[in-house]
N, C-alpha and C positions, 0 to 999 in steps of 0.2 A: 842471601841474606845472610845475617849471622843470625838473626834469631830463629828463623826455620831451620836453619844447618844442625845448629844446637838441640833444637828439638829431634831433629831426625835423630843427631846420634845418642839423644836419652831410649830413643823406643826402637835399639837397634837387635835388641834381644828378644822383640817380639814376634813370633811367625805370625806365618801371612797369612793362616787360620784364622787365628784372635782377629786378626787386624777386619780381615773382609767380613768377620760376623758380625762386625757394627754395621753392616748395612742393613742387617734383619728387618729393623723397623720401615726403610724405606719399600721393601723386596716384599713384605708377608700383606699389605693390602692384594697384592698379586700373584701371590705363591698357589692359588689353584692353577692358573694357564699356567706357570712353568712347574710345575709338577708334570700336569698335562702335556706339556711339550716335551719335557725329558723321557714322559713314557713312550709316549710317541715316537721320538729319535730312536728309543733303547730296543723295542719293536721292530723300526723301520732295520737297525743295523744288525739286529740279532736274523730277521730274513735273510742278508747280504749270506751268512750263515748256512743259512738250508740250503741253499745252493751246490754247495761240495755233494752234500750229500743226495741233489738228484744226479749231479756229475757220475757217483758212484753207482749211484742204480742203472744208469743211461752207458755206462759202461763195460760193468758186471753183467746186463742184464741185454736189454734190445743191441749192443753194440756188439760182443760177442754173440748171440746169437741171432746176429744179422738180420734184425727186426725194426726195416726202415720205421715200419708205423710209429713205433716205442721209440723210436729214435724223435720222433715230429714229437709225440706225446711230450716226451720229456724238454726238447725245444721248448714248447706252450707253456709248460711248467718255468723255465727258466723265464723267459720273457714276462709272466705273469708275473713273479715275484720280482722281478728289476722294474716295472712299473709301479708296484704296490709301495716299492723301497722310495722312489723316486715321489711318491706322488704322499707319504707319509714324511719326509724329510719336508717339501714345499709346503704341506699340514704346520710342522712345526714352526716353520719361519713366522707363519702368517700368526702362530699364538701367540709367541715375543715380540713380531715389532709396533703392536699400539700398547701395551704395557710397561715395556720396557722403555718407550720415550717419556711417558706418565711419570715412571721414577728418575728420569734425567730430570722432566721439567722440577717435579716438587724436589729434589736435591738441588738443582740450580737455585729455585723460589725460596728455599730454607739458607742457602748460601747467603743471600742477597740480602733478607730481611734479619740474619746475623751480623752482619755487614753495617748497619744502618742504627743499629744497637750496641754495638762495640763501639766503648768509650774512644774521645781523640787521642788518647795516649797509645794506642794498639795501632790507631792508622797512622800516628806518628813513626810508629817504628817499623811499620812494615811497608815493602817499595808495594806502590797498584799495580806493575806486570806482575807480581808474586800469583798477586788478589786475583789477575783476572786472567792467569795460566789456570786457579783450583776451577774458575766456576766456566770454563770452556776445554781447553784439552785434558785436563783431570778427568771431568764428569761424562767425557766421549768415550775414554779410556774405559770406566764403569760402566757403561752403558755397553761396550764390543764386549766386556768381559764376563754381564749379564748376558747376553747374546749369544755367547760362544763357548769360550772354553771353560765357564761354569756348570753348560749341562754337558758338554762334551768329553769333560774331567770324567764326568761321572758315565755317561755313555760308552766311551768308550773303555776304560774297566771293568763294565757289564759285560763287554763284546770280549775285552780279552780274557777275560773270566772265563767265560761262557765257550771262547774258541777252544782253550785251553784243556777246559775240559772232553769237548768235544772228540780232538785229537788224541789225547790218553785214552778215549774206548776206543778209537779206530787201531792204536799201537804201541802201547805205553814204552816200549822202548824209545819209537821214533821221538814221542811226546817228551820224555825228558833229554834228549838232544835238543829237543828245539830250548828248552825252559834253562838251559845251562847260560845263557847271558844275562838272565835276570838279575841276580847279584850283581855284576859289575854295572849292569845299565843301573838300577838302585840306587847303587855307590855315587854313582856319575851324577843323579841329580839331586840328590841332596847336598854333596860340594858345591853345585852349578848354583842352588838356589839362593845358599848366601852370597856366594859374588854376583852375581845376578842381579840380586835387591839391593846390594848398595852401589852400583853401577847403575843402572836405572833410576834409584832417589835421586843422583847425581844431575842425572843426564834431567829431568824435569825440572831441579833445581834452577840448571843451565836456562832450560824453557823462559820460564820464569823470568831470569837475569835478562835473556833477549828481548820478553816482550818490554818490561821497565824498560830497554835504550831506546824501542820502536817509539812506544811510545810519549817519553820524552823528548823523541827527537821530531816526534810532529806536532806536539804541542809547543817546544821552542821553537819551530823553523826560522819564524822572526828574528832569532837570537840568529842562528844560525847560519843566515843568510844574510844578518847584518856585519857580520865581524865576518865573514868570510870562511866560517868553520867547519865546512862540511865535510872536508878532507879527514879532520882530526875525526870528527862525528862516523866517517864510512870506516876506516882505519879499528877504532874503538869497536864497532858491530861486525867487522872482519875478525879481528882479534877472537870475541865471544862466539862468534859463528866456527872459527877453527875448534879453540875449545871442546864446542859444542859438538861438532864432527869427531873430534877424536872419541869423545864419551861414545858415541854413536856408533865406532867402528869398534869400539871394545866390547861394546853390549853384540859386535855383530859377529867377533871373535868367541867370545863367550858360546855364543849361539848354535856357533857352526860346529864347536869341540865334541858339546853334548852333540849334537845333530849325525856328527860322523860317528859316534860310539855307539850312537843309539838305532843307526841307520846301519851301519857295519857287522856290528855283535850278530841282531839277529837274519841279517842275510849271509852270515858265512854259518850260523845254526842251521838255515833252510839247504844251503846245497850240503851239509854234512847229511842232512837227515833226506835228502837225495837219493845221496850217491849209497847209502845204508838202506832205503828203501827199495833201489831197483836190484841190491843183489839179495836183498830178503824177496824179491818177485821174479828174478833171476831162478833163484834156488829153490821157488812153491811156495815158501813159508809167509807169502803174503799178496793178494789178489791183485792186477793191476788199477781196478777201481778205487780199493781202497788207497793207493797210494797217490793217485789221482786226488780224492778226494780229499787227503791230508794236506797235501801237497796245496791243495786249492782252500784250506782253511787257511792255513799258513799263511798265505798270501794276502787271503783276505785279510788278518790280521798284520800287515803291514802299516796300511794305513792309522789304525790305531796307536800302533806300536810307534810311530817314527814320527808323529804327533806329539807325543811327550814334550819333546823339549819344545814349541811352538807354543804348544795351551800351558808349560810353566812359567815360560818368560812371558805372555801376556798374564800370567794369574802374580806375578811379581809385581810387572808394572800397575796392574790395577792396586794390587796393596797398597805401592806408596803411595800411589794413587787415594788412595781411601784415606790414608794416612794423613797428607795435607790437605785433605777437604777438613778431616775432623782436626788438622790442626787450629785450624778457623773455628770452628765447631763450638771446639771444646772453649773458647776464649770467652772468659768472663763477662756476659753484658752488662750493660749500665742496669738496676734496677728500677722498675718501673714505677714503685713507689720510693717514700724519701727514708724510708727505716735500715737503707742499709750503709753505704758506703760513707758519709761525713762522721754517724756513728761510729762505727768502727773502726775510724780512722782516730775519733778522739777519745776513744779508749784504750785505742793500745792494740787492737787486735786485730785482725784478716791481713794482710798483704796490700801493699799499696797497690798494686797491677788492679789488683780488685776493688780497689777504692777509687780509682779513676771511672768516674762514669760521666755521659755524656758525649751526645755525635752529632756535631753541625745540622746533619739534616734532618734532624729528626724535630730540631726548632724552625729550622728555616721552613721543611714541609709544611705541610697542611696544618692549621691551627684551631682546636677546638672551640666549643662554643663559648662564651666569655662568662655568661651565668656563674659555672662551679669554682673558676679560682677566684675573679672577683669576691663570690660569697668567701671562700678560704680565708682571704686576708684581712677583710670587712670585719669577720666573728672575731679573728685572732686579736684585728685591735680590740675591739670591743671587749673581749676577756682584759687586756693588757688593760683597760680605762681609759684608752686614745682613741680621737677617729681617725687612726693611722699617722703613724711613724716614721715613714718614709723609705729610705735605704741606708743599713744602716752595719756595718763593717766594726763586728767584734773582737780584735783582737787576734786580727785574722794575719797568719803565717800559709806559707807555702812553700813545697818544693818540691822539684817534680822527680817520680820515684825513681828511674833510675840513676839519679845524682847521688853521686856517695856521700856518707854517713857523714862524714866531716864538712861538708860542704855548707857552705853557707847557704840558708836561704832568700831564693830570688823576693821571698817579701816577707817580711818580719814586723811582727805586730801593729799590723795597722790597724787604724782607730778613726773613720769618721763616719760622718754624718749628713747625708742629704736629705732635706725636711720632704716633707708630702709638697708637690707643687715645685719643688724648687729644683732648678738644671746647675750643674757645678762641673766645672773644668777643670782636667786633671794632665798637670804640665810636669815633665822630664826630661831629662837627656832621654838621647837613645841608649837602649836597655835596663832602662831601671826598672821597670815590669808592667808600664803601666797598660801595654794589653794582654798579661796575663791575669794581671788584677781585674781586668772588666769579663775576661774570659770566667773568673770565680763564680760570676751573677747568674748565669743560664745553666751554670757548671757544664761548663764542657771539662773542668778539672772538678776538683777537691779538695776542698781547703784542707793543709796540713795541721793545723791548729787552731782554733777560735771558733768563730760562727758568721753567718751576716743573714739578717734580718729583715724582710720587706714586709711593712707595716705590724713589724713585730712578731711574724713568724720563722721560726729557724728555717732557710731555703733546704736544708737537709731532711727537713720532716716532711717537707711540701709533693707530691705527688710532681714527674717533670714534666706532666703533661700540662698540668695545672702554672705551674712553675713558668714554665716557654711560654703561657700562655698568657702572663702577666708580663712576660720580659720581652722584648725586643731589642734588635743588633742589629747595625750596621760596620763590617767590617772596614780597614783599610782597603782592603784587598779583594774586592768585591767579585761573588761567585754566581754566575750566571751558566742557565743550563740550558738544553737543547730543546726551548720550548720557545711557544710564543711571549713578547712582550710581558702580554697582560697574564699570561699564566707564569711567569715568572716574577711578576709584582704581586698576584694575588696567593703565594706561596705565604705569605705571612697576613694573610685575612682570617676573619673565620669562612667554616663551610656556609655559601647561602652568599658570599659576598659577589657582586656585580660592577656592572658599568660604576654606578655615583664612587662607590668606596676606589676605583682604580681611576678615575677622573679626578680627584680628589688628592689621592697621594700623589699623581705624575705633577699638578700644580706645586704641592710644596716641594718635588724635589725639582722643582722647574725644567719635567723632561717632557716639553711638549711634542721635542724631536720626535716621540715617538709616532706622530700621530703622520708625521711626514715621511714614514717608512714604506715601501712601498705596499706593503697591506696594512697600513697602519700600528694597531697594537695588535694585531694578528699577527704580522712579521715573525719568523721564526728566527732568533738571533742570532746559531748557531754554535757550534758546541767551545764550553766557556764564555760567552757572548764577544767573541775576537774579532767579530764583522763591524763590532760597535768602539767606537774611542775608548779610550781611559774615563775620561769627565762623562759618556755616554752612560756608560756602565756603573759608575760610581752611582751616578742618582737614580738609576733605575732600585739598584742595592738600596741606597736613602729609602726611595716610596715604598720599596716592599715593609721596609723597617717600621713604616707611620703608617700605613695601611689598616691596619686592625688597630689603629687608635691605642696603641697600649698605654698600660699604664703605668711601664718603669719602660726607658729607650736607655741603652746604651751604644753610644755612636765613638768606635774606634777611628779618630781621625772624618771624617765621613767627605769632607769636602778635600784632600788633598790635591786632587787632580783636574782641580777645577780652574778657570781663568776666572781674574780678578770679576771682571762683569758679571759672570754669571754665579760666581760665590756669592755676592752682596743679595744675587735675585733671591737664591734657594737660603740666606742667613734670611734674610726678610721674611719668605715666606713659613720657614721655620719657627721663625720666634713664636707662630703663633701655634704651633703645635708644643712648643716647650711649654706653652701657659697652661695645656692641661695636663702634661704630664711631671714624671722625676726624673728628671735623668742625669745620667756618665758621662761626661764625652772628653775621650782624650781629644787634645789640642797640641798645633805644634805653632798655627800663626797667633797672631794678638786678634785678627778680626773674629778666629773663632772663637778665640776665650770670651770674646764681650756677648757673646751671645747668651755665655753662664751667669749666673745671679753669684758665684762664690767660683773659687780657686781653689786648688788642692797644689800642692807640688812635693813632686813622690821622689826622692834620692835617698839612693842608697836601702831601698828596700825597705822604705818608710816615711811615714809624711811628713818632712819638716817643716812645711808652713800651709795654712789654712785664713785665704779670708778674698777679699774682691781686688778685682785687675791692678787698681790704683794703689791699696794697700800694699799689697805684695811687693807691684813696684818702688814703694819708697822705703819699706821695711827689710827686705831680701835681696842680699846680694848676685843669690843663683839664680833668681827668678828673674830679675832685672835686664842679667847676664844673657837668661835663654832670649827672654822676650829681644832684647837687644838681637840677637844677634838671627833671630825668623826675620825680624822689620828689615836687614840688612842682607838677609837674601830673597827677601820679597823685592827688593828697590834691584 
């Protein structure tokens, strides 16, 4: 995705160590167990270096002296050291398993919480597959890194240092021979780190792209089957799979190259040390036990040295996973109170991206109790000297944050007043900005200029929880969650709402079909409610909007998927709800328009006319043309 990869390029000069240090706040609570596990692993690894010293004693002592008892004693020591080493590594594994599972769970919870609080504009720019891969594959890589590479980079480093000291103490000339490959190995690792980081990042982004395709194919399976497009979708999937396969193969080639260098050079050095040591033993300058101990120590260091490439590769993948994780965590969330985004925009300060606040799931989800928000608006009305002034747009303009600066605004100087208890229909041609205008009321987007007031109080100055307690919305495209019918509807109610509120909302939305489902209102509706028809989903979404008896109601063409008879029944019940609330209704059909007390015509990003349905039919040609077209379409 463009946004993701541009960010990656901006951060390409950041070292893996600096990036991985960002994990410290999550690791800090379990640092004691991790440090203990690392210490245990270091002790276990160093025990393996004691074994060559036992072998030296056995060769130069009991073996040379033909002492069987001494040989058996040495064998017992070797066995005890081996068992101790195995037990200590098992203890290390036990120490890290539980805390690291907790770290992964905490990071996943924080990521999910941040996604809920990020503005709609963020979700518009990001593919869902990219976000899913960050919450699954990337976090798995980070847990694996914390469990293995992080510890063993330290353990192996200490082991190599101690092993080299032991070899130098045994024979410094042979020790220098073993150290000769160090410089080319270090240079190779530096070059490898930079190249592998780039390829690893590309692979993880491509996994996100592949996840997006799979998700879209599953959610759109009806379209794919309906149009017989399974072959083209399969081709698209195969193309992405081949691209990912090529990237993974390039990773494998890089890893094979560094492994070849890291393995070959030390092996050549060990071979040279063996030949030189054998010559010294033959000349009597070196004991056989010392040579055995030296070579045993060198062989014991093979795994710590050989694993460098593997550990560096995992560390780079963890670093890129950390980058990807914090790309989401660093995104600016919506402010919990009203003092941020709108004021910044009108004052000309701050970025437009950070000014976009509001995520649909936050206000569609559980609603707080009603006293706080109602108290806020009532106090605002009292301060302004009126008993509520309804919903009002004061010179509101809006342009999407990523739109060119010279592009015209979607909405331009909107002045509109919906009086308390009044319902107003919003009518306009397709693309005129009706849905955008309704999205400004619950602050799914922030106005570019102007302001919106509820009973005289600027919504930009209201806490979002209070605002979204006052305002309920039903979208034209209803979204249901993988939960029961009751849970989906009661998302729009205050905590503690139960059966009476549910039954009333279902009656208003004419959603009595819920009782005939296999388990009644406890029936699970499935992912996105696709087990239900479009009209059924729309009625449940409408029920969710009215269940909390909101003071302000915003309906975006809520009856578009209903048949004529069901629409009439819903409209009859909805009139009772509209009598108790202030409502803005996006409408396309004359029957929906007639629900409203007045009608506003949106044209060219402006309010072109306001009046009753019959007044506008007589006086406004554009409105009459729109209504004539919808009536013809209904017939």
